[in-house]
C-alpha positions as a Markdown table, in Angstrom:
| # | Residue | x | y | z |
|---|---|---|---|---|
| 1 | Met | -3.0 | -7.6 | 30.9 |
| 2 | Gln | 0.6 | -9.0 | 31.2 |
| 3 | Thr | 1.5 | -11.6 | 28.8 |
| 4 | Asn | 4.6 | -13.9 | 28.6 |
| 5 | Phe | 4.7 | -15.2 | 25.0 |
| 6 | Thr | 8.2 | -16.5 | 23.8 |
| 7 | Pro | 10.0 | -14.9 | 20.9 |
| 8 | Ala | 9.2 | -18.1 | 18.8 |
| 9 | Gln | 5.6 | -17.8 | 19.6 |
| 10 | Leu | 5.4 | -14.1 | 18.6 |
| 11 | Ala | 7.0 | -15.1 | 15.3 |
| 12 | Asp | 3.4 | -16.4 | 14.3 |
| 13 | Pro | 1.4 | -13.3 | 13.0 |
| 14 | Gly | -1.8 | -14.7 | 14.7 |
| 15 | Thr | -0.1 | -15.1 | 17.9 |
| 16 | Ala | 1.6 | -11.7 | 17.8 |
| 17 | Arg | -1.8 | -10.0 | 17.0 |
| 18 | Ala | -3.4 | -12.0 | 20.0 |
| 19 | Asn | -0.6 | -10.6 | 22.2 |
| 20 | Glu | -1.5 | -7.1 | 21.2 |
| 21 | Ile | -5.0 | -7.5 | 21.9 |
| 22 | Leu | -4.5 | -9.3 | 25.3 |
| 23 | Arg | -2.2 | -6.5 | 26.5 |
| 24 | Ser | -4.9 | -3.8 | 25.8 |
| 25 | Cys | -7.3 | -5.6 | 28.3 |
| 26 | Val | -7.5 | -4.0 | 31.7 |
| 27 | His | -9.7 | -6.5 | 33.4 |
| 28 | Cys | -12.4 | -3.8 | 33.9 |
| 29 | Gly | -15.3 | -6.2 | 33.3 |
| 30 | Phe | -17.5 | -3.6 | 31.5 |
| 31 | Cys | -18.0 | -6.3 | 28.8 |
| 32 | Thr | -19.9 | -8.5 | 31.1 |
| 33 | Ala | -22.7 | -6.2 | 31.4 |
| 34 | Thr | -23.6 | -6.5 | 27.6 |
| 35 | Cys | -22.5 | -10.1 | 26.9 |
| 36 | Pro | -25.6 | -12.0 | 26.0 |
| 37 | Thr | -24.2 | -15.5 | 27.0 |
| 38 | Tyr | -23.2 | -14.1 | 30.4 |
| 39 | Lys | -26.7 | -12.7 | 30.8 |
| 40 | Val | -28.2 | -16.1 | 30.0 |
| 41 | Leu | -25.7 | -18.4 | 31.9 |
| 42 | Gly | -24.2 | -16.2 | 34.5 |
| 43 | Asp | -20.8 | -17.9 | 34.3 |
| 44 | Glu | -17.6 | -15.6 | 34.3 |
| 45 | Leu | -16.0 | -17.9 | 31.8 |
| 46 | Asp | -19.1 | -17.3 | 29.5 |
| 47 | Ser | -18.2 | -13.6 | 29.4 |
| 48 | Pro | -15.5 | -11.8 | 27.1 |
| 49 | Arg | -13.3 | -11.2 | 30.1 |
| 50 | Gly | -13.5 | -15.1 | 31.1 |
| 51 | Arg | -12.8 | -16.2 | 27.6 |
| 52 | Ile | -9.9 | -13.7 | 27.3 |
| 53 | Tyr | -8.3 | -15.4 | 30.4 |
| 54 | Leu | -9.0 | -18.9 | 28.9 |
| 55 | Ile | -7.5 | -17.9 | 25.4 |
| 56 | Lys | -4.4 | -16.3 | 27.0 |
| 57 | Asp | -3.7 | -19.5 | 29.0 |
| 58 | Met | -4.2 | -21.6 | 25.9 |
| 59 | Leu | -2.0 | -19.7 | 23.6 |
| 60 | Glu | 0.6 | -18.7 | 26.0 |
| 61 | Asn | 1.3 | -22.1 | 27.2 |
| 62 | Ser | 0.8 | -23.7 | 23.7 |
| 63 | Lys | -1.8 | -26.1 | 25.2 |
| 64 | Val | -3.9 | -28.8 | 23.5 |
| 65 | Pro | -7.3 | -27.1 | 24.2 |
| 66 | Asp | -9.2 | -29.0 | 26.8 |
| 67 | Ala | -13.0 | -29.6 | 26.5 |
| 68 | Lys | -13.9 | -27.0 | 28.9 |
| 69 | Thr | -12.0 | -24.3 | 27.1 |
| 70 | Val | -13.6 | -25.3 | 23.9 |
| 71 | Gln | -17.0 | -25.3 | 25.2 |
| 72 | His | -16.8 | -21.7 | 26.7 |
| 73 | Ile | -15.4 | -20.3 | 23.3 |
| 74 | Asp | -17.8 | -22.2 | 21.2 |
| 75 | Arg | -20.5 | -20.5 | 23.3 |
| 76 | Cys | -19.4 | -17.2 | 22.2 |
| 77 | Leu | -21.8 | -15.5 | 19.6 |
| 78 | Ser | -19.3 | -13.2 | 18.1 |
| 79 | Cys | -21.9 | -10.6 | 18.5 |
| 80 | Leu | -19.1 | -8.0 | 19.4 |
| 81 | Ser | -21.2 | -6.1 | 21.8 |
| 82 | Cys | -18.2 | -6.3 | 24.1 |
| 83 | Met | -16.1 | -4.3 | 21.7 |
| 84 | Thr | -18.9 | -1.5 | 21.6 |
| 85 | Thr | -18.8 | -1.4 | 25.4 |
| 86 | Cys | -15.0 | -1.8 | 26.0 |
| 87 | Pro | -13.4 | 1.4 | 26.9 |
| 88 | Ser | -9.8 | 0.2 | 26.1 |
| 89 | Gly | -10.4 | -0.7 | 22.6 |
| 90 | Val | -9.9 | -4.6 | 22.9 |
| 91 | His | -10.3 | -6.1 | 19.5 |
| 92 | Tyr | -12.1 | -9.3 | 20.7 |
| 93 | Met | -13.1 | -10.2 | 17.2 |
| 94 | His | -9.7 | -10.9 | 16.1 |
| 95 | Leu | -8.7 | -12.6 | 19.3 |
| 96 | Val | -11.7 | -15.0 | 19.4 |
| 97 | Asp | -11.3 | -15.8 | 15.6 |
| 98 | His | -7.5 | -16.7 | 16.2 |
| 99 | Ala | -8.6 | -18.9 | 19.2 |
| 100 | Arg | -11.1 | -20.6 | 17.0 |
| 101 | Glu | -8.5 | -21.3 | 14.3 |
| 102 | Tyr | -6.1 | -22.6 | 17.0 |
| 103 | Ile | -8.8 | -24.9 | 18.4 |
| 104 | Glu | -9.6 | -26.3 | 15.0 |
| 105 | Thr | -5.9 | -27.1 | 14.4 |
| 106 | His | -5.1 | -28.5 | 17.9 |
| 107 | Tyr | -8.3 | -30.0 | 19.4 |
| 108 | Arg | -10.0 | -33.1 | 18.0 |
| 109 | Arg | -13.7 | -32.9 | 18.6 |
| 110 | Pro | -16.0 | -35.8 | 19.2 |
| 111 | Trp | -16.9 | -37.5 | 15.8 |
| 112 | His | -20.4 | -36.2 | 16.0 |
| 113 | Asp | -19.4 | -32.5 | 16.4 |
| 114 | Arg | -16.8 | -33.0 | 13.5 |
| 115 | Ala | -19.5 | -34.5 | 11.2 |
| 116 | Leu | -21.9 | -31.6 | 12.0 |
| 117 | Arg | -19.4 | -28.9 | 11.4 |
| 118 | Trp | -18.1 | -30.5 | 8.2 |
| 119 | Met | -21.7 | -30.8 | 6.9 |
| 120 | Leu | -22.5 | -27.0 | 7.7 |
| 121 | Ala | -19.3 | -26.0 | 6.0 |
| 122 | Arg | -20.1 | -28.0 | 3.0 |
| 123 | Ile | -23.7 | -27.0 | 2.6 |
| 124 | Leu | -24.5 | -23.5 | 3.9 |
| 125 | Pro | -21.9 | -21.4 | 1.7 |
| 126 | Tyr | -23.3 | -23.1 | -1.5 |
| 127 | Pro | -26.9 | -22.0 | -2.5 |
| 128 | Gly | -27.5 | -25.0 | -4.6 |
| 129 | Arg | -26.7 | -27.6 | -1.9 |
| 130 | Phe | -28.3 | -25.5 | 0.6 |
| 131 | Arg | -31.5 | -25.4 | -1.5 |
| 132 | Leu | -31.5 | -29.1 | -1.7 |
| 133 | Ala | -30.9 | -29.5 | 2.1 |
| 134 | Leu | -33.8 | -27.2 | 2.9 |
| 135 | Ala | -36.0 | -29.3 | 0.7 |
| 136 | Gly | -34.8 | -32.4 | 2.6 |
| 137 | Ala | -35.3 | -30.8 | 5.7 |
| 138 | Lys | -38.9 | -30.1 | 4.9 |
| 139 | Leu | -39.5 | -33.8 | 4.2 |
| 140 | Ala | -37.9 | -34.9 | 7.4 |
| 141 | Arg | -39.7 | -32.4 | 9.6 |
| 142 | Pro | -42.4 | -34.9 | 10.7 |
| 143 | Phe | -39.8 | -37.1 | 12.0 |
| 144 | Arg | -38.0 | -34.4 | 14.2 |
| 145 | Arg | -38.7 | -35.9 | 17.5 |
| 146 | Met | -36.9 | -39.1 | 16.6 |
| 147 | Leu | -33.7 | -37.2 | 16.3 |
| 148 | Pro | -31.5 | -37.6 | 19.2 |
| 149 | Asp | -29.4 | -34.4 | 18.8 |
| 150 | Pro | -31.3 | -31.1 | 19.5 |
| 151 | Arg | -28.9 | -29.5 | 17.0 |
| 152 | Leu | -30.3 | -31.7 | 14.2 |
| 153 | Arg | -34.0 | -30.9 | 15.3 |
| 154 | Ala | -32.8 | -27.1 | 15.2 |
| 155 | Met | -31.9 | -27.4 | 11.6 |
| 156 | Leu | -35.1 | -28.9 | 10.7 |
| 157 | Asp | -36.9 | -26.2 | 12.4 |
| 158 | Met | -34.8 | -23.5 | 10.5 |
| 159 | Ala | -36.0 | -24.7 | 7.1 |
| 160 | Pro | -38.8 | -22.2 | 5.7 |
| 161 | Gln | -42.2 | -23.4 | 4.5 |
| 162 | Asp | -41.6 | -22.1 | 1.1 |
| 163 | Ile | -38.2 | -22.3 | -0.7 |
| 164 | Pro | -38.0 | -19.6 | -3.4 |
| 165 | Pro | -36.8 | -20.5 | -6.9 |
| 166 | Pro | -33.3 | -19.2 | -7.8 |
| 167 | Ser | -33.3 | -15.6 | -9.0 |
| 168 | Leu | -32.0 | -14.6 | -12.5 |
| 169 | Asn | -30.6 | -11.5 | -10.9 |
| 170 | Asp | -27.9 | -13.6 | -9.1 |
| 171 | Arg | -26.2 | -14.4 | -12.5 |
| 172 | Pro | -23.1 | -12.4 | -13.5 |
| 173 | Gln | -24.4 | -9.3 | -15.3 |
| 174 | Val | -24.6 | -5.5 | -15.1 |
| 175 | Phe | -27.8 | -3.5 | -14.5 |
| 176 | Ala | -28.0 | -0.1 | -15.9 |
| 177 | Ala | -28.8 | 2.9 | -13.7 |
| 178 | Thr | -32.1 | 4.4 | -14.2 |
| 179 | Gly | -31.5 | 7.9 | -15.3 |
| 180 | Thr | -28.1 | 9.7 | -14.8 |
| 181 | Arg | -25.5 | 7.2 | -13.4 |
| 182 | Arg | -24.3 | 8.4 | -10.1 |
| 183 | Lys | -22.3 | 5.5 | -8.9 |
| 184 | Arg | -21.0 | 2.1 | -10.2 |
| 185 | Val | -21.3 | -0.4 | -7.5 |
| 186 | Ala | -20.9 | -4.3 | -7.2 |
| 187 | Leu | -23.4 | -6.1 | -5.2 |
| 188 | Leu | -22.2 | -9.0 | -3.0 |
| 189 | Ile | -25.1 | -11.6 | -3.6 |
| 190 | Gly | -24.1 | -13.8 | -0.7 |
| 191 | Cys | -24.7 | -17.6 | -0.4 |
| 192 | Ala | -27.3 | -18.6 | 2.3 |
| 193 | Gln | -29.4 | -15.6 | 1.5 |
| 194 | Arg | -29.9 | -16.6 | -2.2 |
| 195 | Ala | -31.5 | -19.9 | -1.0 |
| 196 | Leu | -33.6 | -18.5 | 1.7 |
| 197 | Asn | -34.9 | -15.2 | 0.5 |
| 198 | Thr | -34.3 | -14.0 | -3.1 |
| 199 | Asp | -36.4 | -10.9 | -2.6 |
| 200 | Ile | -33.6 | -9.1 | -0.8 |
| 201 | Asn | -31.2 | -9.0 | -3.6 |
| 202 | Asp | -34.0 | -8.1 | -6.1 |
| 203 | Ala | -35.1 | -5.3 | -4.0 |
| 204 | Thr | -31.5 | -4.0 | -3.4 |
| 205 | Ile | -30.9 | -4.1 | -7.2 |
| 206 | Arg | -34.1 | -2.1 | -7.9 |
| 207 | Leu | -33.5 | 0.4 | -5.1 |
| 208 | Leu | -29.8 | 1.1 | -6.2 |
| 209 | Arg | -30.7 | 1.5 | -10.0 |
| 210 | Arg | -33.6 | 3.8 | -9.0 |
| 211 | His | -31.1 | 6.1 | -7.3 |
| 212 | Gly | -28.7 | 6.3 | -10.2 |
| 213 | Cys | -26.5 | 3.2 | -9.5 |
| 214 | Glu | -25.0 | 1.0 | -12.1 |
| 215 | Val | -25.2 | -2.4 | -10.4 |
| 216 | Val | -22.6 | -5.2 | -11.3 |
| 217 | Ile | -22.9 | -8.7 | -10.3 |
| 218 | Pro | -19.2 | -9.9 | -11.0 |
| 219 | Lys | -18.4 | -13.2 | -12.4 |
| 220 | Gly | -17.0 | -15.7 | -9.8 |
| 221 | Met | -18.4 | -14.2 | -6.6 |
| 222 | Gly | -19.7 | -16.5 | -3.9 |
| 223 | Cys | -19.8 | -16.8 | -0.1 |
| 224 | Cys | -17.8 | -14.1 | 1.7 |
| 225 | Gly | -16.1 | -16.7 | 3.9 |
| 226 | Ala | -17.7 | -15.7 | 7.1 |
| 227 | Leu | -19.5 | -18.9 | 7.9 |
| 228 | Thr | -16.3 | -21.0 | 7.8 |
| 229 | His | -14.1 | -18.1 | 9.1 |
| 230 | His | -16.1 | -18.3 | 12.5 |
| 231 | Met | -15.8 | -21.9 | 12.7 |
| 232 | Gly | -12.0 | -21.7 | 12.6 |
| 233 | Arg | -11.7 | -23.3 | 9.2 |
| 234 | Thr | -9.3 | -20.8 | 7.9 |
| 235 | Asp | -8.2 | -22.5 | 4.6 |
| 236 | Glu | -11.8 | -22.7 | 3.5 |
| 237 | Ser | -12.8 | -19.2 | 4.6 |
| 238 | His | -9.7 | -17.8 | 3.0 |
| 239 | Ala | -10.4 | -19.5 | -0.4 |
| 240 | Ser | -13.9 | -18.1 | -0.5 |
| 241 | Ala | -12.7 | -14.6 | 0.4 |
| 242 | Ala | -9.8 | -14.9 | -2.1 |
| 243 | Ala | -12.2 | -15.8 | -4.9 |
| 244 | Asn | -14.3 | -12.7 | -4.0 |
| 245 | Ile | -11.4 | -10.4 | -4.1 |
| 246 | Arg | -10.2 | -11.5 | -7.4 |
| 247 | Ala | -13.7 | -11.2 | -8.8 |
| 248 | Leu | -14.0 | -7.7 | -7.4 |
| 249 | Met | -10.6 | -6.6 | -8.4 |
| 250 | Ala | -11.3 | -7.6 | -11.9 |
| 251 | Glu | -14.3 | -5.2 | -12.0 |
| 252 | Ile | -12.3 | -2.4 | -10.3 |
| 253 | Arg | -9.6 | -2.7 | -12.9 |
| 254 | Ala | -12.0 | -3.0 | -15.8 |
| 255 | Gly | -14.6 | -0.2 | -15.1 |
| 256 | Gly | -14.0 | 1.0 | -11.5 |
| 257 | Leu | -16.2 | 0.6 | -8.5 |
| 258 | Asp | -17.5 | 3.3 | -6.1 |
| 259 | Ala | -18.6 | 0.7 | -3.4 |
| 260 | Val | -19.0 | -3.0 | -2.9 |
| 261 | Val | -22.6 | -3.0 | -1.5 |
| 262 | Ile | -23.5 | -5.6 | 1.1 |
| 263 | Asn | -27.1 | -6.4 | 2.2 |
| 264 | Thr | -26.2 | -9.0 | 4.8 |
| 265 | Ser | -24.6 | -7.4 | 7.6 |
| 266 | Gly | -22.8 | -10.5 | 8.9 |
| 267 | Cys | -21.1 | -10.6 | 5.5 |
| 268 | Gly | -20.3 | -7.0 | 5.7 |
| 269 | Thr | -18.3 | -7.3 | 9.0 |
| 270 | Thr | -16.2 | -10.1 | 7.3 |
| 271 | Val | -15.6 | -8.2 | 4.1 |
| 272 | Lys | -14.6 | -5.1 | 5.8 |
| 273 | Asp | -11.9 | -7.2 | 7.8 |
| 274 | Tyr | -10.3 | -8.6 | 4.5 |
| 275 | Gly | -7.5 | -6.3 | 5.1 |
| 276 | Asn | -6.7 | -7.9 | 8.3 |
| 277 | Met | -7.3 | -11.5 | 7.1 |
| 278 | Phe | -5.0 | -11.3 | 4.2 |
| 279 | Ala | -2.3 | -9.0 | 6.0 |
| 280 | Gly | 1.3 | -9.9 | 5.0 |
| 281 | Gly | 0.2 | -12.1 | 2.0 |
| 282 | Pro | 0.2 | -11.8 | -1.6 |
| 283 | Leu | -3.4 | -10.5 | -1.8 |
| 284 | Ala | -2.9 | -8.0 | 1.0 |
| 285 | Asp | -3.2 | -4.9 | -1.1 |
| 286 | Asp | -6.2 | -6.1 | -3.1 |
| 287 | Ala | -7.9 | -7.2 | 0.1 |
| 288 | Ala | -7.4 | -4.0 | 1.8 |
| 289 | Gln | -8.9 | -2.2 | -1.4 |
| 290 | Val | -12.0 | -4.3 | -1.4 |
| 291 | Ala | -12.4 | -3.8 | 2.5 |
| 292 | Ala | -12.1 | -0.1 | 1.9 |
| 293 | Leu | -14.9 | -0.2 | -0.8 |
| 294 | Ala | -17.4 | -2.4 | 1.4 |
| 295 | Arg | -20.5 | -0.6 | 2.3 |
| 296 | Asp | -23.7 | -1.9 | 4.0 |
| 297 | Ile | -26.7 | -0.9 | 1.7 |
| 298 | Thr | -27.9 | 1.6 | 4.3 |
| 299 | Glu | -24.6 | 3.4 | 4.2 |
| 300 | Val | -24.8 | 3.7 | 0.4 |
| 301 | Met | -28.4 | 4.8 | 0.5 |
| 302 | Ala | -27.6 | 7.4 | 3.1 |
| 303 | Asp | -25.1 | 8.8 | 0.9 |
| 304 | Leu | -27.3 | 8.9 | -2.0 |
| 305 | Gly | -30.3 | 10.2 | -0.2 |
| 306 | Leu | -33.8 | 8.7 | -0.4 |
| 307 | Asp | -35.8 | 10.1 | -3.5 |
| 308 | Gly | -39.6 | 9.8 | -4.1 |
| 309 | Ala | -40.3 | 8.1 | -0.8 |
| 310 | Thr | -44.2 | 8.4 | -1.1 |
| 311 | His | -45.3 | 4.9 | -2.1 |
| 312 | Ala | -45.4 | 2.9 | 1.0 |
| 313 | Glu | -48.0 | 2.8 | 3.9 |
| 314 | Pro | -47.0 | 4.6 | 7.2 |
| 315 | Leu | -46.6 | 1.4 | 9.1 |
| 316 | Arg | -45.3 | 1.0 | 12.7 |
| 317 | Val | -41.8 | -0.6 | 12.1 |
| 318 | Ala | -39.8 | -2.2 | 14.9 |
| 319 | Tyr | -36.2 | -2.0 | 13.8 |
| 320 | His | -33.9 | -4.8 | 14.9 |
| 321 | Ser | -30.3 | -3.7 | 14.8 |
| 322 | Ala | -28.2 | -6.8 | 13.9 |
| 323 | Cys | -25.2 | -7.2 | 16.0 |
| 324 | Ser | -22.9 | -7.3 | 12.9 |
| 325 | Leu | -24.3 | -4.0 | 11.8 |
| 326 | Gln | -24.3 | -2.0 | 15.1 |
| 327 | His | -21.2 | -3.6 | 16.8 |
| 328 | Gly | -19.3 | -5.1 | 13.9 |
| 329 | Gln | -19.6 | -2.2 | 11.6 |
| 330 | Gln | -20.8 | 0.5 | 13.9 |
| 331 | Val | -23.6 | 1.4 | 11.6 |
| 332 | Arg | -26.6 | 2.5 | 13.8 |
| 333 | Ala | -28.3 | 5.6 | 12.7 |
| 334 | Ala | -28.5 | 5.1 | 8.9 |
| 335 | Pro | -31.1 | 2.4 | 8.8 |
| 336 | Lys | -33.4 | 4.1 | 11.2 |
| 337 | Asp | -33.0 | 7.6 | 9.6 |
| 338 | Leu | -33.8 | 6.1 | 6.1 |
| 339 | Leu | -37.0 | 4.1 | 7.4 |
| 340 | Ala | -38.2 | 7.4 | 9.0 |
| 341 | Ala | -37.4 | 9.4 | 5.8 |
| 342 | Ala | -39.4 | 6.7 | 3.9 |
| 343 | Gly | -42.5 | 7.5 | 6.0 |
| 344 | Phe | -42.5 | 4.8 | 8.5 |
| 345 | Thr | -42.9 | 5.2 | 12.2 |
| 346 | Val | -39.6 | 3.7 | 13.4 |
| 347 | Leu | -39.5 | 2.0 | 16.9 |
| 348 | Glu | -36.6 | 0.6 | 18.7 |
| 349 | Pro | -36.8 | -2.2 | 21.4 |
| 350 | Lys | -35.6 | -2.4 | 24.9 |
| 351 | Asp | -32.0 | -3.8 | 25.0 |
| 352 | Ser | -31.5 | -3.4 | 21.3 |
| 353 | His | -27.8 | -3.9 | 21.8 |
| 354 | Ile | -28.4 | -7.6 | 22.8 |
| 355 | Cys | -28.1 | -10.4 | 20.3 |
| 356 | Cys | -31.1 | -12.3 | 19.0 |
| 357 | Gly | -29.2 | -15.6 | 19.1 |
| 358 | Ser | -28.8 | -16.2 | 15.3 |
| 359 | Ala | -25.1 | -15.4 | 14.9 |
| 360 | Gly | -24.3 | -17.3 | 11.6 |
| 361 | Thr | -24.5 | -21.0 | 12.7 |
| 362 | Tyr | -24.9 | -20.3 | 16.3 |
| 363 | Asn | -28.6 | -21.1 | 16.4 |
| 364 | Leu | -27.9 | -24.5 | 14.8 |
| 365 | Met | -24.8 | -25.3 | 17.0 |
| 366 | Gln | -26.0 | -23.8 | 20.3 |
| 367 | Pro | -29.9 | -24.2 | 20.0 |
| 368 | Glu | -30.6 | -23.9 | 23.7 |
| 369 | Ile | -28.7 | -20.7 | 24.4 |
| 370 | Ser | -29.9 | -19.3 | 21.0 |
| 371 | Gly | -33.5 | -20.2 | 21.8 |
| 372 | Gln | -33.4 | -18.1 | 25.1 |
| 373 | Leu | -32.0 | -15.2 | 23.4 |
| 374 | Lys | -34.7 | -15.4 | 20.6 |
| 375 | Gln | -37.4 | -15.5 | 23.1 |
| 376 | Arg | -36.0 | -12.3 | 24.8 |
| 377 | Lys | -35.6 | -10.4 | 21.5 |
| 378 | Val | -39.1 | -11.4 | 20.2 |
| 379 | Glu | -40.7 | -10.3 | 23.5 |
| 380 | Thr | -39.0 | -6.8 | 23.4 |
| 381 | Leu | -39.9 | -6.4 | 19.6 |
| 382 | Glu | -43.6 | -7.5 | 20.2 |
| 383 | Ala | -43.8 | -5.1 | 23.2 |
| 384 | Leu | -43.8 | -2.3 | 20.7 |
| 385 | Thr | -47.0 | -3.7 | 19.0 |
| 386 | Pro | -45.4 | -3.1 | 15.5 |
| 387 | Gln | -47.0 | -4.1 | 12.1 |
| 388 | Val | -43.7 | -5.1 | 10.7 |
| 389 | Ile | -40.1 | -5.9 | 11.9 |
| 390 | Ser | -37.2 | -4.7 | 9.9 |
| 391 | Ala | -33.7 | -6.0 | 9.9 |
| 392 | Gly | -30.6 | -5.8 | 7.8 |
| 393 | Asn | -29.4 | -9.6 | 8.1 |
| 394 | Ile | -30.9 | -12.8 | 6.8 |
| 395 | Gly | -29.9 | -14.6 | 9.8 |
| 396 | Cys | -31.7 | -12.5 | 12.3 |
| 397 | Met | -34.7 | -12.4 | 10.0 |
| 398 | Met | -34.9 | -16.2 | 10.0 |
| 399 | Gln | -34.3 | -16.4 | 13.9 |
| 400 | Ile | -36.9 | -13.7 | 14.8 |
| 401 | Gly | -39.4 | -14.8 | 12.1 |
| 402 | Ser | -39.4 | -18.2 | 13.7 |
| 403 | Gly | -40.6 | -16.8 | 16.9 |
| 404 | Thr | -43.1 | -14.3 | 16.0 |
| 405 | Gly | -46.2 | -13.8 | 13.8 |
| 406 | Val | -45.2 | -10.2 | 13.0 |
| 407 | Pro | -43.9 | -10.0 | 9.4 |
| 408 | Val | -40.0 | -9.6 | 9.3 |
| 409 | Val | -38.8 | -7.7 | 6.2 |
| 410 | His | -35.4 | -6.6 | 5.2 |
| 411 | Thr | -34.7 | -2.8 | 5.5 |
| 412 | Ala | -33.9 | -2.7 | 1.7 |
| 413 | Glu | -37.2 | -4.2 | 0.8 |
| 414 | Leu | -39.0 | -1.5 | 2.7 |
| 415 | Leu | -37.0 | 1.2 | 1.2 |
| 416 | Asp | -37.6 | -0.1 | -2.2 |
| 417 | Trp | -41.4 | -0.4 | -1.7 |
| 418 | Ala | -41.3 | 3.2 | -0.4 |
| 419 | Thr | -39.6 | 4.5 | -3.6 |
| 420 | Gly | -41.7 | 2.7 | -6.1 |
| 421 | Gly | -41.0 | -1.1 | -5.8 |
| 422 | Pro | -43.6 | -3.7 | -5.1 |
| 423 | Arg | -45.0 | -4.4 | -1.7 |
| 424 | Pro | -42.7 | -6.9 | 0.2 |
| 425 | Arg | -44.0 | -10.4 | -0.2 |
| 426 | Ala | -43.9 | -10.9 | 3.7 |
| 427 | Leu | -46.6 | -8.2 | 4.0 |
| 428 | Ala | -48.9 | -9.8 | 1.5 |
């Protein structure tokens, strides 16, 4: 794609990176075949190729974004299926993230949109606040029909029936390895997951310790920054990411780390991109070092090997591959191979590359499109007649779980159960 940015525009690192990405696009349109929003809406401007044209025009002409451009970019899930499909290696993730930052800086949204986005940014990354909000949502649910905005109704619907108490394992501490220590790892404990499902971190810690890992919960860690990063709120997302980088580097310098383990794949995609986020700044080297150590829990377990997988029942497990894992991190085989090694019958649904519609805050901000994608995903999963659905991302678990009666369990919980841990609570 030909671009015409001025030297002054290219002096901005974000615009210079966008220029590189735009020039790599050859207009082939392969991305439209795998884009969830294009499948639902059928509008070229709701495909990656269409959004690339809109972003090019917006950035190249230094435009104040118009409502139409903002609408089409807001509708992007950032599922990154287009990056898996693209034969030219167009790094759409960096491009759309820069576009969102540009919109956040140059476009004034209607007041109710600003209020909603501010509320999400102030609640979701903070487990204590999120827990209180979930409790309030449960109380308000009987009055949902009185709410005029479908996005507010979607927030009430998202609240689980049972809100787990905080886990003692989320505090800064060190868990010794069982037997001979093979690795020393830090666990990214996340933010929303700590309010929605505390069993995931607990199961991950047991699983890692059982396989010879000393597990560190560093002091000062919190949200990875993904939620605000994808909303274009760069200062907030970088502040969260920087706090994690400093906390992890303190552990690296004190006792060394073999990996930074992540069991929420949406976080994993962001942490693995820390090097790009902080490129050229004072934290660049530290950010790149943390990013290089970041591993999904299934990557770490594939390296360690699964020992003693004799305890679980041989259930039919439908594996849902989260977009942030299969497209964002290119991790596809490891989760399925581990589940099979654990004794489960692993099933994969039709169109497994298509997003379930969760995508961070997408199911709250775009509930209509998200709902259609959820219905499609649930239908393909239930067609397998599984006894349990496995996923590696809390957002996907909440999204799919709200549309099916089949239990939805994190992959780490199933692996923990298979190697001696308790039966997952969702299967009780």
